[in-house]
ZAMAR-644435 format. One record per residue (C-alpha): chain; residue number from 0; x, y, z. Coordinates in steps of 0.5 Angstrom, whole numbers, plus 2048, in hexadecimal, padded with zeros to 3 digits. Last residue first. Example, Ala and Ser with C-alpha at 12.3 -4.5 7.8 and 13.67 -1.06 7.14 Angstrom:
# residues 2
REC   c     k   east   north    up
REC   A     1    81B     7FE   80E
REC   A     0    819     7F7   810
***
This chain:
# residues 458
REC   c     k   east   north    up
REC   A   457    842     6E7   855
REC   A   456    840     6EB   85C
REC   A   455    843     6E5   860
REC   A   454    84A     6E6   85C
REC   A   453    84A     6EE   85E
REC   A   452    84E     6ED   865
REC   A   451    852     6E8   862
REC   A   450    855     6EC   85C
REC   A   449    855     6F2   861
REC   A   448    85A     6EE   866
REC   A   447    85F     6F4   866
REC   A   446    85E     6FB   863
REC   A   445    857     6FD   866
REC   A   444    856     705   865
REC   A   443    850     708   869
REC   A   442    855     70B   86E
REC   A   441    85A     70D   869
REC   A   440    856     712   865
REC   A   439    85B     718   866
REC   A   438    856     71C   86B
REC   A   437    854     716   86F
REC   A   436    85C     714   870
REC   A   435    85D     71B   872
REC   A   434    857     71A   877
REC   A   433    85A     714   87A
REC   A   432    860     717   87B
REC   A   431    866     716   877
REC   A   430    86D     713   87A
REC   A   429    872     718   87A
REC   A   428    879     71A   875
REC   A   427    87C     720   877
REC   A   426    881     724   873
REC   A   425    885     72A   876
REC   A   424    888     72F   872
REC   A   423    88D     735   874
REC   A   422    893     730   875
REC   A   421    892     72C   86F
REC   A   420    894     725   870
REC   A   419    89A     722   86B
REC   A   418    898     71F   865
REC   A   417    896     725   863
REC   A   416    898     72B   866
REC   A   415    893     730   862
REC   A   414    88D     72B   864
REC   A   413    888     72C   85F
REC   A   412    881     72C   862
REC   A   411    87C     726   860
REC   A   410    875     724   860
REC   A   409    872     71D   860
REC   A   408    872     71A   867
REC   A   407    86A     719   866
REC   A   406    869     71D   86D
REC   A   405    86C     723   86A
REC   A   404    86E     729   86F
REC   A   403    873     72E   86C
REC   A   402    875     734   870
REC   A   401    879     73A   86F
REC   A   400    87C     73E   875
REC   A   399    87E     745   874
REC   A   398    883     74A   874
REC   A   397    881     751   871
REC   A   396    885     755   86C
REC   A   395    887     750   867
REC   A   394    884     752   861
REC   A   393    87E     74D   861
REC   A   392    87D     74D   869
REC   A   391    87D     755   868
REC   A   390    877     754   862
REC   A   389    873     74F   867
REC   A   388    874     755   86C
REC   A   387    871     75A   867
REC   A   386    86B     755   865
REC   A   385    869     753   86C
REC   A   384    869     75B   86D
REC   A   383    864     75C   867
REC   A   382    860     756   86A
REC   A   381    85F     759   871
REC   A   380    85D     760   86E
REC   A   379    858     75D   869
REC   A   378    855     759   86F
REC   A   377    854     760   873
REC   A   376    84D     761   86F
REC   A   375    84A     75B   86C
REC   A   374    84C     759   865
REC   A   373    847     759   860
REC   A   372    84A     75F   85C
REC   A   371    850     75B   85B
REC   A   370    856     759   85F
REC   A   369    853     752   862
REC   A   368    84D     750   85E
REC   A   367    851     753   857
REC   A   366    856     74E   858
REC   A   365    85C     751   855
REC   A   364    860     753   85B
REC   A   363    860     74C   85F
REC   A   362    861     747   859
REC   A   361    866     74C   856
REC   A   360    86A     74B   85D
REC   A   359    869     744   85D
REC   A   358    86C     743   856
REC   A   357    872     748   858
REC   A   356    873     743   85E
REC   A   355    873     73D   85A
REC   A   354    878     740   855
REC   A   353    87D     743   85A
REC   A   352    87D     73C   85D
REC   A   351    87F     739   856
REC   A   350    87A     735   852
REC   A   349    876     72F   851
REC   A   348    86F     730   852
REC   A   347    869     72B   854
REC   A   346    863     72F   855
REC   A   345    862     736   857
REC   A   344    85E     734   85D
REC   A   343    85D     72D   85D
REC   A   342    85F     72C   865
REC   A   341    85F     733   869
REC   A   340    863     739   869
REC   A   339    864     73C   870
REC   A   338    867     743   872
REC   A   337    868     746   879
REC   A   336    86D     74A   875
REC   A   335    873     748   87A
REC   A   334    870     741   87A
REC   A   333    871     740   872
REC   A   332    86D     739   871
REC   A   331    86C     735   86B
REC   A   330    867     72F   869
REC   A   329    869     729   865
REC   A   328    864     724   862
REC   A   327    864     727   85B
REC   A   326    86C     726   85B
REC   A   325    871     72C   85C
REC   A   324    878     72B   859
REC   A   323    87D     730   85A
REC   A   322    884     732   857
REC   A   321    887     737   85C
REC   A   320    889     73D   859
REC   A   319    885     741   85E
REC   A   318    88A     73F   863
REC   A   317    890     743   860
REC   A   316    88C     749   863
REC   A   315    88F     747   86A
REC   A   314    88B     745   871
REC   A   313    885     741   86F
REC   A   312    885     73B   874
REC   A   311    882     735   870
REC   A   310    87D     730   873
REC   A   309    87B     72A   86F
REC   A   308    876     726   872
REC   A   307    875     71F   86F
REC   A   306    86F     71A   870
REC   A   305    871     712   870
REC   A   304    870     70C   86C
REC   A   303    870     710   866
REC   A   302    86B     711   861
REC   A   301    86D     70E   85A
REC   A   300    872     711   855
REC   A   299    872     715   84F
REC   A   298    86F     71B   853
REC   A   297    86B     720   84F
REC   A   296    86E     727   84D
REC   A   295    869     72C   84A
REC   A   294    86B     732   845
REC   A   293    866     737   842
REC   A   292    866     73C   83D
REC   A   291    861     741   839
REC   A   290    863     744   833
REC   A   289    85C     745   830
REC   A   288    85C     741   82A
REC   A   287    863     73E   82A
REC   A   286    861     73A   831
REC   A   285    867     737   834
REC   A   284    866     731   839
REC   A   283    86C     72F   83D
REC   A   282    86C     728   841
REC   A   281    872     725   845
REC   A   280    872     71E   848
REC   A   279    877     71D   84E
REC   A   278    87C     718   84F
REC   A   277    87F     717   856
REC   A   276    884     71B   85B
REC   A   275    88B     71C   85C
REC   A   274    88B     71F   855
REC   A   273    884     720   851
REC   A   272    883     71B   84B
REC   A   271    87F     71E   846
REC   A   270    879     71B   842
REC   A   269    877     720   83D
REC   A   268    870     722   83B
REC   A   267    86E     728   836
REC   A   266    866     72A   835
REC   A   265    864     72D   82E
REC   A   264    85E     731   82D
REC   A   263    857     731   82A
REC   A   262    853     738   82C
REC   A   261    84F     737   833
REC   A   260    851     73E   834
REC   A   259    854     73E   83B
REC   A   258    854     736   83D
REC   A   257    858     735   836
REC   A   256    856     72F   832
REC   A   255    85A     729   832
REC   A   254    85E     725   82D
REC   A   253    864     721   82F
REC   A   252    86C     722   82F
REC   A   251    871     71D   832
REC   A   250    878     720   833
REC   A   249    87D     71B   832
REC   A   248    884     71A   836
REC   A   247    881     717   83C
REC   A   246    87C     713   839
REC   A   245    881     710   834
REC   A   244    885     70E   83A
REC   A   243    880     70A   83D
REC   A   242    87E     706   836
REC   A   241    886     705   835
REC   A   240    886     702   83C
REC   A   239    880     6FE   83A
REC   A   238    883     6FA   834
REC   A   237    87F     6FB   82E
REC   A   236    87B     6F5   82C
REC   A   235    87C     6F2   826
REC   A   234    877     6F0   821
REC   A   233    879     6E9   81E
REC   A   232    879     6E9   817
REC   A   231    880     6E5   816
REC   A   230    883     6EB   813
REC   A   229    880     6F0   818
REC   A   228    883     6EC   81E
REC   A   227    88A     6EB   81A
REC   A   226    88A     6F3   81A
REC   A   225    888     6F4   821
REC   A   224    88E     6EF   823
REC   A   223    88D     6E8   825
REC   A   222    890     6E6   82C
REC   A   221    896     6E1   82B
REC   A   220    897     6D9   82B
REC   A   219    89E     6D7   829
REC   A   218    89F     6CF   827
REC   A   217    8A7     6CE   825
REC   A   216    8A8     6C7   822
REC   A   215    8AF     6C4   820
REC   A   214    8B0     6C2   828
REC   A   213    8A9     6BF   828
REC   A   212    8A7     6BE   82F
REC   A   211    8A4     6B7   831
REC   A   210    89C     6B6   831
REC   A   209    89E     6B6   82B
REC   A   208    8A4     6B3   827
REC   A   207    8A1     6B4   820
REC   A   206    89F     6BB   822
REC   A   205    89A     6BD   81C
REC   A   204    89A     6C4   81A
REC   A   203    893     6C8   81B
REC   A   202    88E     6CD   819
REC   A   201    888     6CF   81D
REC   A   200    88B     6D5   821
REC   A   199    887     6DA   81D
REC   A   198    88D     6DF   81C
REC   A   197    891     6D9   819
REC   A   196    898     6DA   817
REC   A   195    89C     6D4   814
REC   A   194    8A3     6D5   814
REC   A   193    8A8     6CF   810
REC   A   192    8AF     6D0   811
REC   A   191    8B5     6CD   80D
REC   A   190    8BA     6C7   80E
REC   A   189    8BE     6C5   808
REC   A   188    8BE     6C1   802
REC   A   187    8B7     6BF   805
REC   A   186    8B4     6BC   7FE
REC   A   185    8AE     6C0   7FE
REC   A   184    8B2     6C6   7FF
REC   A   183    8B5     6C5   7F8
REC   A   182    8AE     6C6   7F5
REC   A   181    8AD     6CD   7F8
REC   A   180    8B3     6CF   7F5
REC   A   179    8B1     6CD   7EE
REC   A   178    8AB     6D0   7EF
REC   A   177    8AF     6D7   7F1
REC   A   176    8B3     6D6   7EA
REC   A   175    8AC     6D5   7E6
REC   A   174    8A9     6DB   7EA
REC   A   173    8AF     6DF   7E7
REC   A   172    8AE     6DD   7E0
REC   A   171    8A7     6DE   7E0
REC   A   170    8A9     6E5   7E3
REC   A   169    8AD     6E7   7DD
REC   A   168    8A8     6E3   7D8
REC   A   167    8A3     6E8   7DA
REC   A   166    89D     6E7   7D4
REC   A   165    89E     6E0   7D1
REC   A   164    8A2     6DD   7D7
REC   A   163    89D     6E0   7DC
REC   A   162    897     6DD   7D9
REC   A   161    89B     6D6   7D8
REC   A   160    89D     6D7   7E0
REC   A   159    896     6D8   7E3
REC   A   158    896     6D1   7E5
REC   A   157    89D     6D0   7E8
REC   A   156    89D     6D5   7EE
REC   A   155    896     6D1   7F1
REC   A   154    899     6CA   7EF
REC   A   153    8A0     6CC   7F3
REC   A   152    89C     6CF   7F9
REC   A   151    898     6C8   7F9
REC   A   150    89E     6C4   7F9
REC   A   149    8A1     6C8   7FE
REC   A   148    89B     6C7   803
REC   A   147    89B     6C0   801
REC   A   146    8A2     6BF   803
REC   A   145    8A0     6C2   80A
REC   A   144    89A     6BD   80A
REC   A   143    893     6BE   808
REC   A   142    88C     6C0   80B
REC   A   141    88A     6C6   808
REC   A   140    887     6CD   808
REC   A   139    886     6D1   802
REC   A   138    88B     6D5   7FF
REC   A   137    88C     6DD   7FF
REC   A   136    889     6DE   805
REC   A   135    88F     6DF   809
REC   A   134    895     6E1   805
REC   A   133    89A     6DB   803
REC   A   132    8A1     6DE   804
REC   A   131    8A8     6DD   801
REC   A   130    8AE     6E0   803
REC   A   129    8B2     6DA   801
REC   A   128    8B5     6D9   808
REC   A   127    8AF     6DC   80B
REC   A   126    8AA     6D6   809
REC   A   125    8A3     6D9   80B
REC   A   124    89C     6D7   80B
REC   A   123    896     6DC   80E
REC   A   122    890     6D9   810
REC   A   121    889     6DB   810
REC   A   120    887     6D6   80B
REC   A   119    889     6D1   810
REC   A   118    88F     6CC   80F
REC   A   117    88F     6C5   812
REC   A   116    896     6C2   812
REC   A   115    898     6BB   812
REC   A   114    89F     6BA   812
REC   A   113    8A2     6B6   80C
REC   A   112    8A7     6BB   80B
REC   A   111    8AA     6BA   812
REC   A   110    8AC     6B3   810
REC   A   109    8B0     6B6   80A
REC   A   108    8B5     6B9   80E
REC   A   107    8B7     6C0   812
REC   A   106    8B0     6C4   812
REC   A   105    8B0     6C9   817
REC   A   104    8A9     6CA   819
REC   A   103    8A6     6D1   81C
REC   A   102    89F     6D1   81D
REC   A   101    89B     6D7   81F
REC   A   100    894     6D7   823
REC   A    99    88F     6DC   824
REC   A    98    88B     6DD   82A
REC   A    97    884     6DC   82C
REC   A    96    883     6D7   827
REC   A    95    87E     6D8   821
REC   A    94    878     6D3   822
REC   A    93    879     6CB   821
REC   A    92    878     6C7   81B
REC   A    91    87E     6CA   817
REC   A    90    87D     6CA   810
REC   A    89    881     6C6   80B
REC   A    88    881     6C6   803
REC   A    87    881     6C2   7FD
REC   A    86    87F     6C4   7F6
REC   A    85    87E     6C1   7EF
REC   A    84    87C     6C2   7E8
REC   A    83    87C     6BC   7E3
REC   A    82    877     6BF   7DF
REC   A    81    871     6BA   7DF
REC   A    80    873     6B6   7E5
REC   A    79    874     6BC   7EA
REC   A    78    878     6BB   7F0
REC   A    77    877     6BE   7F7
REC   A    76    87B     6BD   7FD
REC   A    75    879     6BF   804
REC   A    74    87D     6BD   80B
REC   A    73    87A     6C0   811
REC   A    72    87E     6C1   817
REC   A    71    87E     6BF   81F
REC   A    70    884     6C1   823
REC   A    69    88B     6C0   824
REC   A    68    88F     6BA   828
REC   A    67    88D     6B5   823
REC   A    66    889     6B8   81D
REC   A    65    881     6B7   81E
REC   A    64    87D     6B5   818
REC   A    63    877     6B7   814
REC   A    62    877     6B5   80D
REC   A    61    873     6B9   808
REC   A    60    873     6B7   800
REC   A    59    870     6BB   7FB
REC   A    58    86E     6B8   7F4
REC   A    57    86C     6BC   7EE
REC   A    56    866     6BF   7EB
REC   A    55    867     6C3   7E5
REC   A    54    868     6CA   7E5
REC   A    53    86F     6CA   7E1
REC   A    52    873     6CD   7E5
REC   A    51    86F     6CE   7EC
REC   A    50    86D     6C7   7EC
REC   A    49    867     6C6   7F0
REC   A    48    867     6C1   7F5
REC   A    47    865     6BA   7F7
REC   A    46    867     6B8   7FE
REC   A    45    86B     6B3   800
REC   A    44    86D     6B1   807
REC   A    43    874     6AE   808
REC   A    42    875     6A8   80C
REC   A    41    878     6A6   812
REC   A    40    875     69F   814
REC   A    39    87B     69C   811
REC   A    38    880     69F   816
REC   A    37    886     69C   814
REC   A    36    889     6A3   810
REC   A    35    888     6A7   816
REC   A    34    885     6AE   818
REC   A    33    882     6AE   81F
REC   A    32    87B     6AE   81E
REC   A    31    877     6B4   81E
REC   A    30    86F     6B2   81F
REC   A    29    871     6AE   825
REC   A    28    86F     6A7   826
REC   A    27    86A     6A3   823
REC   A    26    865     6A5   81D
REC   A    25    86A     6A7   819
REC   A    24    867     6AC   813
REC   A    23    863     6A9   80E
REC   A    22    85E     6AE   80D
REC   A    21    862     6B2   808
REC   A    20    863     6AB   804
REC   A    19    85D     6AB   801
REC   A    18    85F     6B1   7FD
REC   A    17    85D     6B8   7FE
REC   A    16    85A     6BC   7F8
REC   A    15    85C     6C3   7F7
REC   A    14    861     6C5   7FC
REC   A    13    864     6CC   7FA
REC   A    12    86A     6CC   7F7
REC   A    11    871     6CB   7FA
REC   A    10    876     6D0   7F8
REC   A     9    87A     6D3   7F3
REC   A     8    881     6D6   7F1
REC   A     7    886     6D1   7EF
REC   A     6    88B     6D0   7F5
REC   A     5    892     6D2   7F6
REC   A     4    890     6D9   7F3
REC   A     3    893     6DE   7F8
REC   A     2    89A     6DB   7F8
REC   A     1    89F     6E0   7FB
REC   A     0    8A6     6E3   7F9
***
């Protein structure tokens, strides 16, 4: 059962002509005075306003007041002497609170019916004993008492009874029975519970024992849900953890051009967490026009304080299945083949050891300047021998050392025994030299006190 029509529809019309009383705000003291019948200086401000019922001019009275142990509110009352229509409501003079509030009041006697209550538009009122609820935004805000809330609900249910009796007599009889129960509550024949739940946090139930604790009143503050924020017109911010989780689970796509044929293509990007290492960003481009495919890996973190040198002794074909992350700043060495791959060659890659060795072989064998007609005599035989030895390492027929040297510390080779030490792999952290910092652009990068250094130039 709900009372959605507890107040006649309508709102205060636009201001047309302010009365002389508009400028008669208190000249001394605070703008919001504590509400008191003994304060003769606290007078309402009168504004001539348009009546939304007969469209003649009526009178709006505004009272700026402060409720003890609560906050400032604006009480407004409109009346039209032409048609007799009137409307009263309250509005909070402050902002929406950081948390919602729920008041649970156990009414045991008639004195509890006289407690002052501030109920905003967004508050929901419930009486569990009758399974009765006044939904949010079904009534205007009100400054009243507990008895006034119940009387207001009775009036809202009674106003459409004549129409119901003419069309839906059975429903009208049930509502009549429920109205009788609401009227019995006003006599407090037995205790009942009144709950006012306001997500905006601007409703209020008086504590007559303030500042002492009220045993009959329980006040609970809570964090609003996303649905409640939307109901109040607030733009809710998604939790940061959820945003990070969405990035890990989602593949982002953006349009680009193919580096081979310049046709429109699409690049996929995903954030991946490498176990026992860090997050990396994997990007892959596929061209449907020419079939060209590229993939690239970017480190998801900053330059590490120390460089990293990883040395793996390849002794078994199973070593070829190790995951490997080679950043753009990483160089690769194979001493047995007298081979060294410089920084930035092959770019960043997230693959296996076998995949990287095959990329190295393809880089050497498919280069027209090394094995083509332009190659020097004798060089072709050496490169073919290099390619054969590299195949032997991949197939497990030759033992070798594989060294990754990354001054930025953003490369990784899988430890098959993690979290224990790998007997075939050695990881060293070292302090970068001046030349290595120069290559990474760190020597000219000022990260401390840069604001003080720039201040004279401003």
